[in-house]
C-alpha positions as CSV (number, residue, x, y, z in Angstrom):
1,M,0.0,0.0,0.0
2,K,1.4,3.4,-0.9
3,S,2.0,5.7,2.0
4,K,-0.3,8.8,2.6
5,G,2.7,11.0,3.4
6,I,6.0,11.0,5.2
7,L,7.3,11.3,8.7
8,P,10.9,12.4,8.5
9,D,13.3,11.1,11.1
10,T,15.6,13.7,12.8
11,C,18.5,12.9,10.5
12,A,16.4,14.0,7.5
13,W,15.7,17.3,9.2
14,I,19.3,17.8,10.1
15,D,20.3,17.3,6.4
16,Y,17.5,19.6,5.3
17,F,18.6,22.5,7.6
18,R,22.3,22.0,7.0
19,P,23.7,23.9,4.0
20,G,24.9,21.6,1.3
21,T,23.7,18.9,-1.0
22,A,23.0,15.9,1.3
23,P,20.6,13.6,-0.7
24,L,18.3,13.1,2.3
25,G,17.9,16.8,2.8
26,Q,17.2,17.3,-0.9
27,S,14.5,14.5,-0.7
28,L,12.9,16.2,2.3
29,A,12.9,19.6,0.5
30,K,11.2,18.0,-2.5
31,A,8.7,16.2,-0.3
32,L,7.7,19.4,1.5
33,T,6.4,20.8,-1.8
34,T,4.9,17.6,-3.2
35,E,3.6,15.5,-0.3
36,T,2.1,15.7,3.1
37,V,4.9,15.8,5.7
38,F,4.2,15.1,9.4
39,V,6.2,15.8,12.6
40,C,6.1,14.1,16.0
41,G,7.3,14.7,19.5
42,P,10.5,12.6,19.5
43,V,11.7,14.4,16.3
44,I,10.9,17.8,17.7
45,Y,12.7,16.9,21.0
46,E,15.8,15.8,19.2
47,L,15.9,18.8,16.9
48,V,15.3,21.3,19.7
49,Q,18.2,19.9,21.8
50,G,20.6,20.6,19.0
51,V,19.5,24.2,18.4
52,R,22.5,26.6,18.9
53,S,20.9,30.0,18.6
54,E,17.6,31.9,18.9
55,K,17.7,32.4,15.1
56,E,17.9,28.6,14.6
57,Q,15.1,28.1,17.1
58,A,12.8,30.6,15.3
59,L,13.5,28.9,12.0
60,L,12.9,25.5,13.4
61,R,9.6,26.6,15.0
62,S,8.3,28.3,11.9
63,V,8.9,25.2,9.7
64,L,7.6,22.6,12.2
65,N,4.6,24.6,13.3
66,A,3.4,24.5,9.7
67,L,3.2,20.7,9.7
68,P,0.6,18.3,11.0
69,F,1.6,17.0,14.4
70,L,1.1,13.3,15.4
71,E,0.3,12.4,19.0
72,M,0.6,9.2,20.9
73,N,-2.4,7.8,22.7
74,E,-2.7,4.9,25.1
75,A,-3.3,2.3,22.4
76,L,-0.2,3.4,20.5
77,W,1.9,3.3,23.6
78,I,0.9,-0.3,24.0
79,K,1.6,-1.1,20.4
80,A,5.1,0.5,20.8
81,G,5.8,-1.6,23.9
82,R,4.7,-4.8,22.1
83,L,6.7,-3.9,19.0
84,S,9.9,-3.3,21.0
85,A,9.4,-6.5,23.0
86,N,8.9,-8.5,19.8
87,L,12.0,-7.0,18.2
88,R,14.1,-7.7,21.3
89,K,13.0,-11.3,21.2
90,E,14.5,-11.4,17.7
91,G,17.7,-9.9,19.1
92,K,17.0,-6.4,17.7
93,T,17.2,-3.4,19.9
94,I,15.7,-0.2,18.4
95,P,16.1,3.1,20.2
96,F,13.0,4.2,22.1
97,S,12.4,7.4,20.0
98,D,12.6,5.4,16.8
99,I,10.0,2.9,18.0
100,I,7.7,5.8,18.7
101,I,8.3,7.3,15.3
102,A,7.7,3.9,13.6
103,V,4.5,3.2,15.5
104,L,3.1,6.7,14.6
105,A,4.1,6.2,11.0
106,M,2.5,2.8,10.7
107,E,-0.7,4.0,12.4
108,K,-1.1,6.8,9.8
109,N,0.2,4.8,6.9
110,L,3.3,7.1,6.5
111,A,6.8,6.3,5.2
112,V,9.7,7.2,7.5
113,M,12.3,9.2,5.7
114,T,15.7,8.2,7.3
115,V,19.2,6.9,6.8
116,D,19.0,4.8,10.0
117,E,19.1,1.2,8.8
118,H,17.5,-0.2,11.9
119,F,14.1,1.1,10.7
120,R,14.3,-1.7,8.1
121,D,14.1,-4.2,10.9
122,I,10.6,-3.1,11.8
123,P,7.9,-5.3,10.1
124,G,5.3,-3.4,8.2
125,L,7.1,-0.1,8.2
126,E,7.7,1.7,4.9
127,T,11.0,3.6,4.8
128,R,12.6,6.0,2.4
129,M,16.3,6.1,2.7
130,D,16.8,8.8,0.0
131,D,14.6,9.4,-3.0
């Protein structure tokens, strides 16, 4: 099933905001004009902790505030816990924030835009490594 949009991982946003020609950043720039792009709490958290100035913070807020925000609810927290437990049984440990990003993406039928290979270990998750 084709995704209904994308949920960029933090690495995609870092490449987008960093001057240069990183392929993932270019893919995100294109997606922002051609697709529905979503944002979620773990990504905002990770981006905000890396902000170095008020100017960067203002730019970050203006971009992210324009995007639809995905929230976790009780059922999704349970799905996240189960997903993590199942992956651990297979010997795969995925960072907490990435489990949350994956569950939100799967719930809304979104692709995760990332370079983090461990997202490929999550069954049923569509990823875009760089378009």
